[in-house]
N, C-alpha and C positions, 0 to 999 in steps of 0.2 A: 193245810198249807195256807199261809197268809199272803195275799196279793198286795203289792204296793200300788196305791192309786196315785196318779200324778196330781199334784196339788193344782187346783184350778184357781186362777186369780179372779176374784170377783170384781167385775167392772160395773160401774153404775151406768145407767142409760143417760144419753145426752138429751138435753132439751132441744127443741127445734132451733132456737137461736144458737145454741152451742154447736149443733150439727152444721148449721149454715156457716158459722164462723170457721169451723174446721175445713169445710169444703172450700171456702174462700181463701183460707190460708194455703191450702194445697194448690189451688189455681195460681196463686201469686208466687209460690215457692220455686217453681222451675224444676222441681225434683220429680223423679219417677214415682209412681204410686208406691212401689216397694220401698224406696229410700225414705219417703215421707212417713210411711207406716212404721218403719224401723225407728226413726227418730222420735216419733210420737208414741211409740209402743201401743199401736192399735192394730187390729186385724185388717187385712186387705179387704175382706168382704164388708167390713164396717165402713171403711172409707168409700168403697164402691157404691154402697147403698145410699150414703149421704150425698155423694156426687150426683147420682142419677136424679134424686129428688131436687137437689139444688139447681142442676142444669135445666131440668124440666120447668121449674118455676121461673128461672131466669129467661128461658126461651118464651114462656108465656107472657112475660112482661115486655119482651121485645116485639112480639107479634102484634101488639096493639099500639102502634106509634100514634102520637098526637102531633098534628101539624099546626103551625101557627103562621099567620100571614106576617111577613116582614117587609120592610122597605130598606133597601141597601143604598147607602149614600157614601160617597167618598169625595174628598176635595178634588177640584179640577186638576187634571194632569197626573193624578196618582193612580197607578195600576197595581193594586194589591189583590192577592187572592181572596176568595171567599172561603171561610172555614166554618164547618159545622161540627160541633162536638156532640156526640151521641152517648147515651147511657152505656156503661161497660167500657168506657175509655176509647170507643171508636171515634175516628176523626175522618171527615171528608174535606178535602181541600181542592178547589178548582180555580182555574184562572178565568179571567174575563173571556167571553166568547166561547165558553164550553158548550158542548152539545147536550141540550136538556134531555133528549131521549136516552142518551147513554147514562146520564145521571139517574134517571128514573129506574133504569135496569139495574144499576148498581145498588140503589136503595132497596129495591125488591129482593135482590140477591142477598143483601145483608140481613134483611128481615127473615130469611129462611135459614141463615147460618146458625 
């Protein structure tokens, strides 16, 4: 009796850069993992593996923030908010007279996210 074997599709391995690009595309896509994998014709386990490594590396980059001293100046009578743009598209915006302790707690929480 001859058994039919399912034809396996040979897939090449992705380079680190390609895997990171795939993970970044998924993050930006707004799709579920299943929908993204169907569109890209990749296994769910492959995407999950690349996402774990990508997110772990991204978290490592966020855990070592570098602070710089700044001087904030605005023209007299102008009351504009202070805006801080962080890596990964995060943005912190505060108005004059904000509570510095609360801001420190927010920054610490974002570092753990």
